[in-house]
C-alpha atoms as one frame of an Amber mdcrd trajectory, in Angstrom:
protein
 223.033 171.145 103.406 223.708 173.260 106.476 224.704 176.916 106.296 225.912
 179.319 108.929 223.063 181.705 109.750 222.911 184.699 112.046 221.841 182.546
 115.014 223.777 179.377 114.148 223.431 176.615 111.599 220.362 176.532 109.351
 219.124 174.079 106.749 219.226 175.223 103.131 215.866 174.738 101.407 215.431
 173.014  98.045 214.850 176.279  96.151 217.976 177.884  97.578 219.967 174.705
  96.887 218.899 174.694  93.234 219.476 178.444  92.810 223.066 177.971  94.018
 223.725 175.287  91.404 222.919 172.161  93.428 224.389 169.018  91.903 223.469
 169.431  88.207 224.867 166.057  87.105 223.365 163.911  89.858 220.690 161.641
  88.301 218.674 161.343  91.537 218.498 165.103  92.001 217.668 165.518  88.305
 214.719 163.129  88.763 213.594 165.071  91.853 213.902 168.361  89.969 211.846
 166.967  87.066 209.146 165.834  89.513 209.036 169.271  91.156 208.763 170.956
  87.754 205.988 168.554  86.713 203.906 169.727  89.691 202.995 172.688  87.480
 200.951 170.280  85.377 199.646 168.522  88.499 201.032 165.146  87.460 199.555
 162.656  89.948 202.730 160.589  89.972 204.857 163.646  90.736 202.505 164.865
  93.474 202.459 161.445  95.164 206.263 161.222  95.011 206.656 164.759  96.305
 204.324 164.123  99.268 206.152 160.859 100.054 209.505 162.660  99.894 208.324
 165.481 102.171 206.971 162.967 104.688 210.196 160.939 104.596 212.234 164.101
 105.191 210.027 165.012 108.172 210.628 161.520 109.617 214.372 161.849 108.984
 214.440 165.183 110.833 212.592 163.563 113.749 215.216 160.796 113.805 218.288
 163.022 113.398 217.100 165.928 115.553 214.731 164.548 118.204 215.468 167.489
 120.520 214.527 170.083 117.866 217.923 171.786 118.120 218.486 172.322 114.389
 214.914 172.568 113.114 212.122 173.777 115.436 209.169 171.506 116.127 206.716
 174.213 115.014 208.336 174.269 111.565 208.236 170.559 110.807 205.230 168.443
 109.971 204.081 165.871 107.463 201.968 167.086 104.569 198.507 165.689 103.924
 196.609 167.110 100.955 193.258 168.646 101.897 190.181 166.631 100.986 189.357
 169.288  98.393 192.474 168.338  96.380 191.921 165.312  94.219 195.041 163.507
  92.948 194.202 161.823  89.651
């Protein structure tokens, strides 16, 4: 979701989206929310899904905004867990 910011349009983050009510009855967003919450217990399935989602969103931003007009290049990247983090 895009919001009007002080310097133009900005993308609303997941936390802000949820704090504003989001779409509470949407089953896909409910599943995403449950996966995010399960990260507290370090569920391997949730972590893998969350990393895949973040990487897909980074690719979508590259596709939709190749000129970095809406989201600066320095603020977008794919996540790779450090070698010290073991996903079980």
